[in-house]
C-alpha positions in Angstrom: 27.0 -12.8 -8.0 25.3 -11.1 -11.0 21.7 -11.0 -9.8 20.0 -8.9 -7.2 17.7 -11.8 -6.0 19.8 -14.7 -4.8 18.7 -18.2 -5.5 16.3 -17.3 -8.2 16.6 -18.4 -11.9 15.9 -15.4 -14.1 14.6 -15.7 -17.6 17.3 -14.8 -20.1 16.2 -12.1 -22.5 17.7 -12.4 -25.9 15.7 -9.9 -28.0 13.3 -6.9 -27.7 10.7 -5.8 -30.1 8.8 -2.6 -29.3 6.8 -3.3 -26.1 7.8 -7.0 -26.1 10.7 -9.0 -24.7 11.6 -12.5 -25.8 13.6 -14.9 -23.7 16.0 -17.7 -24.7 13.2 -20.3 -24.7 11.1 -18.1 -27.1 8.6 -17.0 -24.5 7.2 -13.4 -25.1 6.6 -10.9 -22.4 4.6 -7.8 -22.7 6.8 -5.2 -20.9 4.0 -3.4 -19.1 6.4 -1.5 -16.7 9.3 -0.6 -19.1 11.7 -2.7 -17.0 11.7 -0.2 -14.0 9.6 2.6 -15.5 12.4 3.3 -17.9 11.8 2.0 -21.5 9.4 4.7 -22.6 10.3 4.2 -26.3 10.2 0.4 -26.1 13.0 -1.9 -27.1 15.4 -2.0 -30.0 14.7 1.4 -31.4 17.1 1.8 -34.3 17.4 5.6 -34.2 18.6 5.6 -30.6 20.9 2.6 -31.3 22.4 4.4 -34.3 23.0 7.7 -32.3 24.8 5.8 -29.5 27.0 3.9 -32.0 27.9 7.1 -33.9 29.0 8.7 -30.6 31.1 5.7 -29.7 32.9 6.0 -33.0 33.7 9.7 -32.3 34.8 9.2 -28.6 33.4 7.2 -25.7 34.5 9.0 -22.6 35.6 12.4 -21.4 36.0 13.7 -17.9 33.3 16.3 -17.1 35.9 18.1 -14.9 38.1 18.8 -17.9 36.0 19.1 -21.1 32.6 19.9 -22.5 31.3 18.2 -25.6 28.5 18.3 -28.1 26.2 15.6 -26.6 26.1 17.3 -23.1 25.4 20.7 -24.6 22.8 19.4 -27.0 21.0 17.5 -24.2 20.9 20.6 -22.1 19.3 22.5 -25.0 16.8 19.7 -25.6 15.7 19.6 -22.0 15.7 23.4 -21.5 12.6 24.1 -23.5 10.6 21.5 -21.5 11.7 22.6 -18.0 9.2 24.4 -15.8 9.6 28.0 -14.6 13.1 29.3 -14.1 14.9 25.9 -14.1 17.7 26.3 -16.6 21.0 24.8 -15.2 21.6 21.1 -15.6 24.0 18.6 -14.2 24.1 15.0 -15.6 24.7 11.8 -13.7 23.9 8.1 -14.1 21.1 7.0 -11.8 18.2 8.3 -9.9 19.8 7.7 -6.6 22.8 9.7 -7.6 20.6 12.6 -8.8 18.8 12.7 -5.5 22.1 12.6 -3.6 23.4 15.5 -5.7 20.2 17.5 -5.4 20.2 17.3 -1.6 23.9 18.1 -1.5 23.2 21.1 -3.8 20.6 22.3 -1.4 23.0 22.0 1.6 25.8 23.8 -0.2 23.5 26.6 -1.3 22.7 27.4 2.3 26.3 27.1 3.5 27.4 29.5 0.8 24.7 31.9 1.7 26.1 32.0 5.3 23.2 30.0 6.8 25.1 26.8 7.7 22.5 25.9 10.4 20.1 24.9 7.6 20.9 21.2 7.2 17.7 19.2 8.0 15.7 17.5 5.3 11.9 16.9 5.4 10.4 14.1 3.3 7.2 12.2 2.9 6.1 8.9 4.3 5.5 6.7 2.4 8.2 8.0 0.1 11.1 6.6 -1.9 14.1 8.4 -3.4 16.8 5.9 -4.0 19.3 3.5 -2.4 22.5 5.6 -1.9 22.9 6.6 1.7 21.5 10.1 1.6 18.7 9.1 -0.8 17.9 6.1 1.4 17.8 8.3 4.4 15.2 10.4 2.7 13.2 7.3 1.8 10.6 5.6 4.0 11.5 2.0 3.3 12.2 0.7 6.8 13.0 -2.8 5.7 15.6 -1.5 3.3 17.0 1.0 5.9 17.3 -1.3 8.9 20.7 -3.0 8.1 22.3 0.4 7.4 20.7 2.5 10.2 24.0 3.5 11.8 25.1 5.1 8.5 22.0 7.0 7.7 21.2 10.7 8.6 18.1 11.7 10.4 15.3 12.9 8.0 12.1 14.3 9.4 9.0 12.7 7.9 5.5 14.0 7.3 2.5 11.9 6.0 2.2 11.8 2.3 -0.9 13.0 0.6 -2.3 9.5 -0.2 -6.1 9.8 -0.8 -6.9 6.1 -0.6 -5.3 5.8 2.8 -6.2 9.2 4.2 -9.2 9.5 6.6 -10.6 12.2 4.4 -10.3 10.1 1.2 -8.5 13.0 -0.5 -11.6 15.1 -0.3 -10.9 17.3 2.7 -9.5 20.7 1.7 -8.8 21.4 5.3 -7.2 18.0 6.0 -3.8 18.7 7.6 -2.2 16.0 5.4 -3.9 16.6 2.1 -3.5 20.4 2.5 0.2 20.2 3.4 -0.4 21.9 6.7 1.6 19.1 8.3 4.7 20.4 6.4 4.4 23.8 7.9 3.9 22.3 11.3 7.1 20.3 10.9 9.1 23.3 9.7 7.9 25.3 12.7 8.6 22.4 15.1 12.1 21.8 13.8 12.8 25.5 13.3 13.0 27.1 9.9 16.6 28.1 10.5 17.4 24.4 10.6 15.5 23.1 7.5 17.4 23.1 4.2 15.0 21.3 1.9 11.7 19.4 1.5 11.7 16.6 -1.1 8.7 14.9 -2.7 7.5 13.2 -5.8 4.8 15.3 -7.6 3.0 12.0 -8.3 3.7 9.0 -6.0 6.0 6.5 -7.7 6.8 3.1 -6.2 6.1 4.6 -2.7 2.4 5.3 -2.9 1.7 3.4 -6.1 0.9 6.2 -8.5 -1.2 8.1 -6.0 -1.9 11.8 -6.9 -2.5 14.6 -4.3 -5.2 17.2 -4.4 -4.6 19.8 -7.2 -3.7 22.6 -4.7 -1.3 20.5 -2.6 1.9 21.6 -4.2 0.8 25.2 -4.5 0.5 25.2 -0.7 3.9 23.4 -0.5 5.4 26.2 -2.6 3.9 28.9 -0.4 5.1 27.2 2.8 8.6 26.7 1.5 8.8 30.3 0.3 7.5 31.6 3.6 10.1 29.7 5.6 13.1 29.8 3.2 13.1 26.1 2.5 14.2 24.7 -0.9 11.6 22.5 -2.5 13.1 19.5 -4.3 10.8 17.8 -6.8 11.9 14.2 -7.4 10.8 13.4 -11.0 13.2 10.5 -11.6 10.3 8.1 -12.1 7.4 10.4 -13.0 9.1 12.9 -15.3 10.0 12.9 -19.0 6.4 12.6 -20.0 5.4 9.5 -18.0 2.3 11.2 -16.5 1.2 12.8 -19.7 3.1 16.1 -19.4 6.8 16.6 -19.7 7.0 17.0 -15.9 4.6 15.7 -13.3 4.8 19.0 -11.4 3.4 21.0 -14.4 -0.4 20.6 -13.8 0.0 22.1 -10.3 1.3 25.4 -11.7 4.4 25.6 -9.5 8.2 25.4 -10.0 10.5 23.6 -7.6 13.9 25.1 -6.6 15.7 21.9 -7.6 14.4 19.0 -9.7 15.7 15.5 -10.3 15.1 13.4 -13.4 16.3 10.0 -14.8 14.9 6.7 -16.1 13.1 7.8 -19.3 15.5 10.6 -20.2 17.5 8.1 -22.2 14.7 5.6 -22.6 16.9 3.1 -20.8 19.4 2.8 -23.7 22.2 4.2 -21.4 22.5 5.0 -17.7 21.5 8.7 -17.4 20.0 11.0 -14.8 20.4 14.6 -13.7 19.3 17.6 -11.7 18.0 20.9 -12.8 18.2 24.2 -10.9 17.7 27.9 -11.6 20.4 30.6 -11.9 19.4 32.1 -8.6 20.6 28.8 -6.9 23.6 28.2 -9.0 24.8 31.8 -8.9 25.3 31.6 -5.2 28.0 29.0 -5.7 29.4 30.7 -8.8 29.9 33.9 -6.8 31.2 32.0 -3.7 33.3 28.8 -3.9 33.1 28.8 -7.7 31.9 25.2 -8.0 29.4 22.6 -7.0 31.2 20.2 -4.6 30.2 17.0 -6.3 32.0 14.9 -8.9 31.5 11.4 -10.3 33.6 9.6 -12.8 30.7 9.0 -15.2 28.9 12.3 -14.9 28.2 14.1 -18.2 29.1 10.9 -20.1 29.2 11.5 -23.9 27.6 8.2 -24.9 24.9 8.5 -22.2 24.2 12.1 -23.2 24.0 11.1 -26.9 21.3 8.6 -25.9 19.5 11.3 -24.1 19.6 13.7 -27.0 18.3 11.0 -29.4 15.5 10.1 -26.9 14.4 13.7 -26.3 14.4 14.4 -30.1 12.4 11.2 -30.8 9.9 12.1 -28.1 9.4 15.5 -29.6 9.4 14.5 -33.2 6.8 11.8 -32.7 4.8 13.7 -30.1 5.0 10.9 -27.7 4.3 12.9 -24.5 1.0 13.9 -26.0 0.5 10.2 -27.0 1.3 9.2 -23.4 -1.6 11.4 -22.2 -3.9 10.0 -24.9 -3.1 6.3 -24.3 -3.1 7.0 -20.5 -6.8 7.8 -20.7 -7.3 4.5 -22.6 -5.3 2.6 -20.0 -7.2 4.0 -17.0 -10.5 3.4 -18.7 -9.7 -0.2 -19.4 -8.3 -0.7 -15.8 -11.4 0.8 -14.1 -13.3 -2.5 -13.9 -10.5 -4.1 -11.8 -12.0 -2.5 -8.7 -15.0 -4.8 -9.0 -12.7 -7.8 -8.6 -12.0 -9.4 -5.2 -9.2 -7.8 -3.2 -8.6 -4.8 -5.6 -9.0 -1.8 -3.3 -8.0 1.0 -5.7 -6.8 1.8 -9.2 -5.2 5.2 -9.7 -2.6 7.2 -11.6 -2.0 9.6 -14.3 -0.8 9.2 -17.9 0.9 5.9 -18.6 1.5 5.3 -14.9 -1.1 3.2 -13.0 -1.2 1.6 -9.5 -3.4 -1.3 -8.5 -3.7 -1.6 -4.7 -4.6 -4.9 -3.2 -6.4 -5.3 0.2 -7.5 -8.2 2.3 -10.7 -6.4 3.1 -12.2 -3.8 0.7 -14.6 -2.3 3.3 -11.9 -1.5 5.9 -9.0 -1.2 3.4 -7.1 -3.5 5.6 -3.9 -4.8 3.8 -2.8 -8.3 3.6 -0.2 -9.3 6.2 3.3 -8.9 4.8 3.9 -12.6 5.3 1.4 -13.3 2.5 3.8 -11.5 0.0 0.8 -10.8 -2.2 2.5 -8.2 -4.4 5.5 -10.5 -5.1 3.2 -13.5 -5.8 1.1 -11.4 -8.2 4.2 -10.2 -10.0 5.4 -13.8 -10.4 2.0 -14.8 -11.7 2.0 -12.0 -14.1 5.4 -13.1 -15.4 4.1 -16.6 -15.8 1.3 -15.0 -17.9 3.9 -13.2 -20.1 3.5 -9.8 -18.5 6.0 -7.6 -16.5 4.6 -5.5 -13.6 6.3 -3.9 -10.7 5.5 -5.1 -7.1 5.2 -2.4 -4.5 5.1 -3.2 -0.8 4.9 -1.5 2.6 2.9 1.6 1.6 0.0 1.0 4.0 1.8 1.3 7.3 5.5 1.0 6.4 5.5 -2.8 6.5 2.2 -4.0 5.1 0.6 -3.0 1.9 0.6 -4.6 -1.6 0.3 -3.0 -5.0 1.3 -3.5 -8.6 2.4 -0.7 -10.9 2.0 -0.4 -14.6 4.1 1.9 -16.8 4.2 0.7 -20.4 6.2 2.3 -23.2 4.7 5.4 -24.8 4.4 3.5 -28.1 1.9 1.1 -26.6 -1.2 0.4 -28.7 -4.8 0.0 -27.7 -4.7 -3.8 -28.5 -1.6 -4.1 -26.3 -3.4 -2.3 -23.5 -6.2 -4.9 -23.8 -3.5 -7.6 -23.6 -2.2 -6.0 -20.4 -5.6 -6.0 -18.8 -6.4 -9.6 -19.9 -3.1 -10.9 -18.5 -3.5 -8.8 -15.3 -6.8 -10.5 -14.7 -5.4 -14.0 -15.3 -2.5 -13.2 -12.9 -4.9 -11.9 -10.2 -7.2 -14.9 -10.4 -4.2 -17.2 -10.1 -2.8 -15.3 -7.1 -6.1 -15.2 -5.2 -6.9 -18.8 -5.9 -3.5 -19.8 -4.5 -4.1 -17.7 -1.4 -7.5 -19.4 -0.9 -5.8 -22.8 -1.1 -3.2 -21.8 1.4 -5.9 -20.5 3.8 
């Protein structure tokens, strides 16, 4: 078994060129989602490839429990000048799920070593997604994914996500309990602040709420609430960080700093498996002065080749000002996508930078989603692939089961003409999907 989806014949990719992928039959696909929001530099970048090859020629693997090395130290330096606030200590892993797992374990160990072992509860958003390892899955709100593993998951308290399109206030109510984060404070007080270790959230909704953005003051209120109740705020930037939303970190425009931050995906542009967590000295020093170590180890953490890919990616992003380009091209993308809301069954188009979500509804007036049995998002993604376009189907965000959206997250090197190609192929895929639904009805 080599594929995630059983009984499906995948196209076999043999070559990549910038924003394009070519399969074994010669068909070209415009990679409008960077694989899984990862390929921010596009495909077959020679500078990144050469950096990886050079590191392989020096040495391929070292244990992070025994040695340090140039790539890991250089990567820490390259990231340091982009990190918000007092975040300065870094720990490198392989996947986003691993980073979330490590971040939540760090939060727990911090409180244990401060002599406050009763603080063990996690609060997360719903909808929300943080990964597929057991603790990360516990923090996620994907009930269909969680159901088979329920006996193995921990209890995570959930509060409604700030999701303007689905909120009764439409994101316009400054006093709305959800959009103002008041529900978070209510949850902490209900559970008891002496029990709550951490609150975890994506600064911009990723595949959970389909690129939804909260009110500008939402995370300032979150920061105030967490400070008032001694709760660590964990910002999950695995999908939305490393420039994806037009700033190095999606949390930046809100003017706050989390206590722990996760990152991944674009940090190596997908050329190697790499993720990590960032924390301030005030968190790390508690362990340094206590047990002396973070109780977490993985065989491939701090991997030299992966870190070399990360160094090359960070330097390339800076040298070519691609985060600034992401912001610029993001404005073009959202301008071009705006007309989609005039089409049948497109309820909302939103996002920031080169991250956009298109939410489909059965009825635009009531915002009623299609029934899950229609599998609208999956059918749309298949139609897009037929049209030579990759998108990411997102489901379940409306009520935990129903809800369909498609996400767009092209490489930062995307051109205006390629954005026009994306919009044209999206329109073809939507027309094909809706026509098939009409025939079925």
